C-alpha positions in Angstrom: 43.8 -41.7 30.0 43.3 -39.0 32.5 43.4 -36.3 29.7 40.9 -38.2 27.7 38.6 -38.4 30.7 38.8 -34.7 31.2 38.0 -34.0 27.6 35.0 -36.4 27.7 33.8 -34.7 30.8 34.0 -31.3 29.3 32.1 -32.4 26.2 29.4 -33.9 28.4 29.2 -30.7 30.4 28.8 -28.6 27.2 26.1 -30.9 25.9 24.2 -30.7 29.1 24.4 -26.9 29.3 21.1 -25.2 28.5 20.8 -23.6 25.0 20.2 -19.9 25.2 16.6 -19.1 24.5 15.7 -16.9 21.6 14.8 -13.3 22.5 11.9 -11.6 20.8 13.2 -8.0 20.3 10.0 -6.5 18.9 6.4 -7.4 18.3 4.1 -5.5 15.9 0.5 -5.8 14.9 -0.9 -4.2 11.7 -4.7 -4.5 11.3 -6.2 -3.8 7.9 -9.5 -4.4 6.1 -8.0 -7.3 4.0 -5.9 -9.0 6.7 -4.2 -8.5 10.0 -0.4 -9.0 10.3 1.5 -10.0 13.4 5.3 -9.7 13.3 7.8 -11.1 15.8 11.4 -9.9 15.3 14.5 -11.6 16.7 18.2 -11.9 16.2 18.0 -15.6 15.3 15.2 -17.5 13.4 12.2 -18.8 15.4 10.9 -22.4 15.0 7.1 -22.5 15.3 4.0 -24.7 15.0 0.5 -23.4 14.1 -2.9 -24.9 14.2 -6.6 -23.8 14.5 -9.2 -24.8 17.1 -12.9 -25.0 16.4 -15.8 -23.4 18.2 -15.2 -20.7 19.3 -12.6 -20.2 16.5 -9.1 -19.8 17.8 -5.6 -19.8 16.2 -2.7 -21.2 18.2 0.9 -20.4 17.5 3.6 -22.2 19.5 7.1 -20.7 19.6 9.9 -23.2 20.3 13.0 -22.2 22.2 11.7 -18.7 22.9 12.0 -16.8 26.2 8.8 -15.3 27.5 10.0 -11.7 28.0 8.5 -8.3 28.4 8.0 -7.8 24.7 5.8 -10.9 24.4 4.0 -10.0 27.7 2.9 -6.7 26.2 1.7 -8.3 22.9 -2.0 -8.7 24.0 -2.3 -4.9 24.5 -1.4 -4.4 20.8 -4.7 -6.0 19.6 -7.2 -3.3 18.8 -10.8 -3.7 19.7 -11.5 -2.6 16.1 -9.4 -5.4 14.6 -11.6 -7.0 12.0 -10.4 -10.6 12.6 -8.9 -10.9 16.1 -10.9 -10.3 19.2 -8.1 -10.9 21.7 -4.8 -12.6 22.3 -3.5 -14.7 25.2 0.1 -15.7 25.7 2.2 -17.6 28.2 4.6 -20.5 28.8 2.9 -23.6 27.5 5.7 -26.0 28.6 9.4 -25.8 29.1 11.0 -24.2 26.1 7.6 -23.4 24.4 5.7 -20.1 24.4 2.1 -20.3 23.2 0.0 -17.6 21.6 -3.7 -18.1 21.4 -5.6 -15.7 19.1 -9.4 -15.5 19.8 -11.0 -14.9 16.4 -14.1 -13.1 15.3 -14.7 -15.6 12.5 -13.0 -18.4 10.7 -9.7 -17.4 9.2 -7.1 -18.6 6.7 -3.7 -18.0 8.3 -0.4 -17.7 6.5 2.9 -18.0 8.4 6.3 -17.4 6.9 9.8 -16.2 7.9 11.9 -13.3 6.5 15.6 -13.0 6.6 17.2 -9.8 7.9 16.9 -6.8 5.6 17.4 -3.1 6.1 16.9 -2.3 9.8 15.0 -5.5 10.5 16.4 -8.8 11.9 14.8 -12.2 11.4 11.0 -12.0 11.3 8.3 -14.5 11.9 5.2 -13.2 10.1 1.6 -14.3 10.8 -1.0 -13.0 8.3 -4.6 -13.6 9.3 -6.9 -13.6 6.3 -10.6 -14.2 6.4 -11.7 -17.6 5.2 -14.1 -16.0 2.8 -12.4 -13.2 0.8 -14.2 -9.9 0.7 -15.6 -8.9 -2.7 -13.8 -5.6 -3.3 -16.7 -4.3 -5.5 -19.4 -5.1 -2.9 -17.2 -3.7 -0.1 -16.8 -0.4 -2.1 -20.5 -0.2 -2.7 -21.3 -0.8 0.9 -18.8 1.8 2.0 -19.7 4.5 -0.6 -23.1 4.6 -2.3 -22.2 7.7 -4.4 -23.9 7.5 -7.8 -23.1 9.5 -10.9 -25.2 12.5 -11.9 -26.1 12.8 -15.6 -24.0 15.5 -17.3 -25.8 18.8 -17.6 -27.2 19.5 -21.0 -25.5 22.2 -23.0 -28.8 24.2 -23.2 -29.6 23.9 -19.5 -29.2 27.6 -19.1 -31.6 28.4 -22.0 -34.3 26.4 -20.2 -34.1 28.8 -17.2 -34.0 31.8 -19.5 -30.4 32.5 -18.5 -27.1 31.7 -20.2 -25.4 28.7 -18.8 -22.3 29.3 -16.6 -19.4 27.0 -16.2 -17.6 26.4 -12.9 -14.5 28.5 -12.8 -11.0 26.9 -13.3 -12.5 23.6 -14.2 -12.0 22.0 -17.6 -15.3 20.8 -19.2 -16.2 17.3 -18.4 -16.5 14.8 -21.2 -20.0 15.0 -22.6 -20.5 11.2 -22.9 -19.7 10.3 -19.3 -22.7 8.4 -17.9 -21.0 6.7 -15.0 -18.6 7.3 -12.2 -15.0 7.5 -13.1 -13.1 5.4 -10.5 -9.6 6.6 -9.5 -7.4 4.1 -7.6 -5.3 6.2 -5.2 -2.2 4.3 -3.9 -0.4 5.7 -0.8 3.1 4.3 -1.2 4.7 2.0 1.4 3.0 1.3 4.8 3.2 -0.9 7.8 6.6 -2.8 8.0 7.8 -0.7 5.0 8.2 2.9 6.1 9.7 4.1 2.8 12.1 7.0 2.8 13.0 8.9 6.0 13.7 12.6 6.3 16.4 14.0 8.4 14.0 15.0 11.2 12.5 11.5 11.2 9.5 11.9 8.9 8.4 8.6 7.3 7.3 8.5 3.7 4.4 6.1 4.5 2.7 8.8 6.6 3.2 11.6 4.1 1.8 9.6 1.2 -1.3 8.5 3.2 -2.0 12.1 4.2 -1.9 13.3 0.6 -3.8 10.2 -0.7 -6.6 10.9 1.7 -6.8 14.6 0.7 -6.8 13.5 -3.0 -9.7 11.1 -2.4 -11.8 13.7 -0.7 -11.3 16.1 -3.6 -12.1 13.3 -6.1 -15.2 12.3 -4.2 -16.4 16.0 -4.5 -16.4 15.7 -8.3 -19.8 15.0 -9.7 -18.7 12.1 -11.9 -15.7 10.6 -10.0 -15.1 8.3 -7.1 -11.7 7.9 -5.3 -10.7 4.5 -3.9 -7.8 4.3 -1.5 -5.6 1.2 -2.0 -4.6 1.4 1.6 -6.4 3.6 4.2 -4.2 2.9 7.2 -0.7 2.1 8.3 -0.3 -1.5 7.0 1.7 -3.2 4.2 0.2 -4.2 0.9 2.5 -6.1 -1.6 3.1 -4.3 -4.9 1.2 -6.9 -7.0 -1.8 -6.7 -4.7 -2.0 -3.0 -5.2 -2.3 -3.5 -8.9 -4.7 -6.4 -8.4 -7.0 -4.3 -6.2 -7.2 -1.6 -8.8 -8.1 -4.1 -11.5 -10.8 -5.7 -9.3 -12.6 -2.5 -8.9 -12.3 -1.7 -12.6 -10.3 1.5 -11.9 -10.1 4.0 -14.8 -6.8 5.4 -13.5 -4.1 4.4 -10.9 -2.2 7.1 -9.1 0.6 6.0 -6.8 1.8 8.7 -4.4 5.4 8.8 -3.0 7.9 11.1 -1.4 11.3 10.9 -3.2 14.6 9.9 -1.8 18.1 10.0 -3.1 21.7 9.4 -1.9 22.4 13.2 -2.2 20.5 15.4 0.2 20.5 18.4 -2.1 18.3 16.6 -4.7 15.0 18.4 -4.9 11.8 18.8 -6.9 8.7 16.9 -7.9 8.5 14.2 -10.6 5.9 12.1 -12.4 6.7 8.7 -13.7 5.1 6.3 -16.1 6.0 2.7 -16.9 8.8 2.0 -19.3 9.2 -1.2 -21.4 12.7 -0.4 -22.5 14.5 0.8 -19.3 14.7 3.9 -17.3 14.9 7.3 -18.9 17.7 8.5 -16.5 20.1 7.0 -14.0 18.1 8.6 -11.1 14.9 7.1 -12.5 16.4 3.6 -12.6 17.8 4.0 -9.1 14.4 5.1 -7.8 12.5 2.3 -9.5 14.9 -0.3 -8.0 14.4 1.2 -4.5 10.6 1.3 -4.8 10.5 -2.3 -6.2 12.4 -3.5 -3.1 9.3 -2.6 -1.0 8.2 -6.2 -1.0 11.5 -7.3 0.5 11.2 -4.8 3.4 7.4 -5.1 3.9 7.5 -8.9 3.7 5.8 -11.1 1.1 5.1 -14.8 1.4 6.8 -16.0 -1.8 5.4 -19.6 -1.3 1.9 -18.5 -2.2 1.1 -18.8 -5.9 -0.3 -15.5 -7.1 -2.5 -16.1 -10.1 -3.4 -12.4 -10.3 0.3 -11.5 -10.5 0.8 -14.0 -13.3 -2.2 -12.5 -15.1 -0.8 -9.0 -14.7 2.6 -9.9 -16.0 1.5 -12.0 -19.0 1.8 -9.0 -21.3 4.0 -6.1 -20.5 3.9 -4.7 -24.0 0.7 -2.7 -23.1 1.7 0.0 -25.5 -1.7 1.7 -25.6 -1.9 1.8 -21.8 1.6 3.3 -21.5 0.7 6.0 -24.0 -2.4 6.9 -22.0 -0.2 6.9 -18.8 2.2 9.4 -20.5 -0.7 11.7 -21.4 -2.0 11.5 -17.8 1.5 12.0 -16.4 2.1 15.1 -18.6 -1.2 16.7 -17.4 -0.4 16.1 -13.8 3.2 17.2 -14.1 2.1 20.5 -15.7 -0.1 21.2 -12.6 2.5 20.2 -10.0 5.0 22.5 -11.6 2.9 25.4 -10.4 3.4 24.5 -6.7 6.9 23.1 -6.5 10.1 23.0 -8.6 10.3 20.1 -11.0 13.1 17.6 -10.7 12.8 17.0 -14.4 10.8 19.2 -16.8 9.4 16.1 -18.6 7.7 12.9 -17.6 10.2 10.1 -16.7 9.8 6.4 -17.2 11.1 3.4 -15.4 10.2 -0.2 -14.6 8.0 0.4 -11.4 6.3 -2.8 -10.5 3.3 -0.9 -9.1 2.6 0.6 -12.5 2.3 -2.7 -14.4 -1.5 -3.0 -14.7 -1.8 -3.9 -18.4 -5.2 -2.2 -18.8 -5.2 0.9 -16.4 -3.3 4.1 -17.2 -1.0 4.4 -14.2 1.4 7.1 -12.9 3.7 7.4 -9.9 3.9 10.9 -8.4 7.0 11.8 -6.4 5.6 14.8 -4.4 9.1 16.1 -3.3 12.4 14.8 -1.9 11.9 13.7 1.7 15.7 13.4 2.0 16.0 17.2 1.3 15.5 19.0 4.6 13.7 22.0 2.9 11.4 19.7 1.0 10.8 17.5 4.1 9.4 20.6 5.8 7.1 21.1 2.8 5.9 17.6 2.8 4.9 17.8 6.5 3.0 21.0 5.9 -0.8 20.6 5.7 -1.1 23.5 3.2 1.5 22.0 0.8 -0.3 18.6 1.0 -3.6 20.3 0.1 -1.9 22.0 -2.9 -0.3 18.8 -4.1 -3.6 16.9 -3.9 -5.4 19.8 -5.8 -2.7 19.8 -8.5 -3.1 16.1 -9.1 -6.9 16.4 -9.3 -6.7 19.2 -11.8 -4.3 17.2 -13.9 -6.7 14.2 -13.8 -9.6 16.5 -14.9 -7.6 17.8 -17.8 -6.6 14.3 -18.9 -10.3 13.2 -18.9 -11.4 16.3 -20.7 -9.1 15.3 -23.6 -9.5 11.5 -23.2 -13.1 10.5 -22.3 -13.3 7.2 -20.4 -14.8 4.2 -22.1 -18.1 2.9 -20.8 -16.6 -0.3 -19.5 -16.8 -0.1 -15.7 -18.7 -2.9 -14.0 -18.7 -1.1 -10.8 -19.8 2.5 -11.5 -22.6 2.2 -14.1 -25.4 4.7 -13.7 -27.9 1.9 -12.8 -25.7 0.5 -10.0 -27.7 0.1 -6.7 -27.5 2.9 -4.2 -26.3 1.5 -0.8 -27.6 3.4 2.2 
């Protein structure tokens, strides 16, 4: 009986012992035009409760069994004054065992909260995405941001009217004679936010390289008299692969160019590549490996799989898209020919693989691997401002050559010549 009493006593003591509180190891905030993401990372899953409060609008997130530590204490300082949705954040112990976050909002929002299991270098993550209650119309947002309008193409006898022979701009292929609207180029900087992409030996992140080149390409495209560049992301934040495609389709893009910095298991791999979508499988083992790696971006960046995505279903209804793939191959070949003038080519021909980001059924789409970030020599190139300029210029010249041979159809709802000018 005495032994039984000791055992019961021990069990009661264990039951009475306090459960160790969950430690938040990292807290990150990623503001973007479309939404703001707040991520809390921990070694064990976090139980939570979320609700909104009326006027003024606030969002409350209670964390159960979480210790209020230095990481959480510093979280309010991570809210930027320029955040489009959150004006401030307050945090503290609400009651024993519960930490409360109160987000002061700039307008009514539509929050999404979900958890992610450990992947890559990340542990368990609790993700709060703060979306506006009223979604922004991407067409109107673009018009408000950029009122650039197309200029009518110069008549072939313009020089005769002035009594002088017409002269063409040097090193520029002739523009299609029937272009009467702006050609819209969707420029996708790969990775971003929680998803850093490949890493170089000296610590360079792919997401920073791709955004730098994408911004340079947009500036060059915007300087063209009949083109407009639209950045799919213009900051360090994550966009799911399907949303990148969806955004390009919503703005009626004529082309989709996704920019990446290659990676491979062998550090001596080198050279630039251009990819198009494949219906039948990858054209090489390396292409297949790369496509699988890039398609895992959603796992690392974090996607709420409980949300039904009608746009994704629409995009994936028909993957035959033979005509679009054929146009993508023509564009890829034109761009590859120009890139070969500034860097070695990993393959002398356009490769194909099942990249999810290239699956717009009605937009010619290519993925440009600008160089191998996992190759130390090419990592130095990718960090070099001059190389980034040359890469952006080469892509633009390839785009010009593609349109010179393949005039765009007059189908854009966004860039018609009679579109209103926003000042």
